[in-house]
C-alpha positions in Angstrom: -4.9 5.4 15.2 -3.2 8.2 13.4 -1.0 7.8 10.4 2.6 8.9 9.7 2.2 12.1 7.6 5.8 12.0 6.5 5.3 8.5 5.1 2.1 9.6 3.4 4.0 12.5 1.8 6.7 10.2 0.5 3.9 8.1 -1.1 2.3 11.2 -2.6 5.7 12.1 -4.2 6.0 8.7 -5.8 2.4 8.6 -7.0 2.4 12.3 -8.1 2.9 11.4 -11.7 -0.2 9.2 -11.8 -3.1 11.2 -13.1 -5.9 9.2 -11.5 -4.7 9.1 -7.9 -7.0 10.2 -5.1 -6.7 10.1 -1.3 -9.3 9.0 1.2 -9.2 8.7 4.9 -10.1 5.1 5.8 -9.8 2.9 8.9 -8.0 5.6 10.9 -5.4 6.0 8.1 -5.0 7.3 4.6 -5.7 5.3 1.5 -4.4 6.1 -2.0 -6.7 5.1 -4.8 -5.8 4.7 -8.5 -8.8 5.0 -10.8 -11.0 4.5 -7.7 -9.3 1.3 -6.6 -7.5 1.2 -3.3 -3.9 0.7 -4.0 -1.8 1.5 -1.0 -2.5 3.0 2.4 -0.8 4.3 5.5 -1.8 3.0 8.9 0.4 4.3 11.8 3.9 3.9 10.5 3.1 1.0 8.3 1.9 0.7 4.7 -0.8 -1.7 3.5 -0.2 -2.7 -0.1 -2.6 -4.3 -2.6 -0.5 -6.9 -4.4 -3.2 -9.1 -5.9 -4.2 -12.6 -5.0 -1.7 -14.2 -7.4 1.3 -12.3 -5.9 0.5 -12.6 -2.2 2.9 -15.5 -1.5 5.7 -13.8 -3.4 5.1 -10.6 -1.5 5.1 -12.4 1.8 8.6 -13.9 1.0 10.1 -10.4 1.6 11.2 -10.0 5.2 9.4 -6.6 5.8 6.0 -8.0 4.7 3.3 -9.8 6.7 -0.3 -10.7 5.9 -2.7 -7.7 6.2 -5.0 -8.6 9.1 -7.3 -5.9 10.6 -10.1 -8.3 11.6 -8.5 -11.5 12.6 -8.7 -12.9 9.1 -5.8 -12.1 6.7 -6.9 -10.5 3.5 -5.6 -12.4 0.5 -4.1 -10.0 -2.1 -2.9 -7.5 0.6 0.2 -7.2 2.7 1.3 -5.0 5.5 4.9 -3.6 5.3 6.6 -2.7 8.6 7.6 0.8 9.4 11.4 0.5 10.0 12.0 -1.1 6.5 10.1 1.8 4.9 12.9 4.2 5.9 14.7 2.9 2.8 13.6 4.6 -0.4 14.2 1.4 -2.4 11.8 -0.6 -0.2 9.0 2.0 -0.4 9.6 2.3 -4.2 9.3 -1.5 -4.6 6.0 -1.6 -2.8 4.5 1.4 -4.6 5.5 0.0 -7.9 4.0 -3.4 -7.0 0.7 -1.8 -5.9 0.4 0.4 -9.0 1.2 -2.6 -11.3 -1.7 -4.5 -9.8 -4.1 -1.6 -9.7 -3.4 -1.0 -13.4 -4.9 -4.4 -14.1 -8.3 -3.4 -12.5 -11.2 -1.7 -14.3 -11.8 1.9 -13.1 -14.5 2.5 -10.6 
């Protein structure tokens, strides 16, 4: 699966001020890492967001989010955000802010 380069660029623009952001191709998409910790990724026209185990239920309460499930078993602490909702800058901003806030709690790798 390829990833939406336009969506990836929008994420780059939002993370651009973060000094420790790197990009890595993973799982047929593109992952953005903060201090070596995967934070957010683009898969197709969707975004996978690391929200942390304690914020999973809260994140899933938003209509554009669903459990991240690549293998048949949802990954706690991660959500997938649907493509159409991401057209709104405010929605993408919310998810990037949420992901960065959680990644900032993790030790650098």
